[in-house]
N, C-alpha and C positions, 0 to 999 in steps of 0.2 A: 504494500500500500504506500503510495507516494505521499508527500507532505499535504497536498491539497485534499486528497481522499481522506487522510487521517483527520484533518481539521474539520471537513464536512461531516465525517462520521461522528465526531464528538459533538457537533452542533445538532445533527439530525437525530441521534439516538434517543434523547429524552422526548423529543417531539413525536417520534414514531411510537415509542413505548406509551406515551400519553394517549395515543389513539388505540391502545390495546393490541398493537402489532409489534413485529420484530424487524429490526433493520438487518437485512440479509447481507447486503453489499453496497458499496459506493464505488462508482467508476467514473474516472475523468479521462476521456479519450479524444483523439482527433480522428475523424472519419470524413473522407472526402474534403479535406481542408477546413472542416467545421469542428469546433470544440463542443463536446457534450459532457454534461455532468448528470449522472444518473444515480438514482436511489432505487434499490431493489428491496421489496418488502415481502414479509411472510406473515401469516396469521393462523390462528387455530382453525378457522373455517375458511382459509384461503384469503385472497385479497381481490376486492372488486374495484370497479372504476371510481365509485364514491370514496372509498378509502384512499386511493391514490390521489384523488383531487383534494381531499381534506389535508393530506400531508403536504402536498404541493403548495396549497394556499397558506398553510402554517409556516412553511419553510421560506417562502418568498421574502417576507420582511426581514427574517434573520439573515438570509444570504445577502440581501441588499445592505444591511447594517454592518455585518462582519466582513463582507467582501473578500472571501477566501480565494477567489479565482481572479487573477490579475487581468485576464482577457475576457472578451465577450464570449458567451457560450449559450447553448440550448439546454434548459433544465428539464429533465424527464423523471417521472416517478412511475414505477410499474411493479408488478408481481415478480417475484424471483422465478416463477415458472416451475413446471413439473420436471423439466430437464435442466435444472439449475447447476451451476458450477459449484463444486466443493473445493473450498480453499483452506479453511481453518481446521485445526485438529477437531474442534467440536462439531464441525460439519460432518466429518468422516465418522466420528463416534455415533452421531445421531442417525446416520444412514447405513450402519453396519448391517449386512444382510440384504441390502438393496442392490438392484441391477445398476451398473455404472458403465460408462464408456471412458476408457483411458486412451488419450492421444499422446503419442510419443514424438519427440523431436526427430529421432532417427528410427528406421525400421528395426524391429527385433524379430528374428525368425521370419523375415519377409513381410511383416505387417507393422504399420504405424498406428493402427487403431485396434483396440482390444475391447471386447464387451464381455462382462461376466458379473458374478455376484461379489460384492465387496466383503472380503473376509477379514482384513486387518489394515490398520494404518499405524505406522511407527516412524515418527520423526521425518515425515515426508515420503517415506517408502509405502507403497500400496501393494497389497496382495489381493488377487481376485481368483475366483473359481471360473475357469473357462475350459472345461474338458480336462481339468487338472489344475492344481494350484500354480499361479504365475505371479511372481513378485517383480515389481518395477521400482527402481530407485528414484529418488527425487530428481536426480540429474537427468534421467531419461524422460520424465513426465512433462509434457507441455500443458495438459489440462485433464481434469477429471470432472465428469458431469453425470448426474443421475440419468438413467436411461429407462424410458417407459417402453414396455413391451406391449404390442397390440395383441 
């Protein structure tokens, strides 16, 4: 998490929790030459458009006053989604036993993408069940996301 994301996390967390929701992630990225500041939310019953709008309206004056982003940006608030990225140790602990998709920087045994059941997380290393146990080190992993099976 970069400095801007950390600052916005600290500002947004009490606002989001005040709405009975959980702040899942903060993202500050450049896409197509435009800067985006995004909040991703979760809740016990999911997150609907009204919840996103309420958090957005509550955060607008805070972001205007604290001005944590030096450049102009587009502010978005959305649900973390059912195929959300797992980043923190608590994310992995919460979703042990769930199906995940592990994307690697470089192919391992001919594949850069692996899908399986999350068995373990240890200091960045991930173990999944995919026709046998397979462990990936933190240096191999580009991303890990929940994977919904149809």
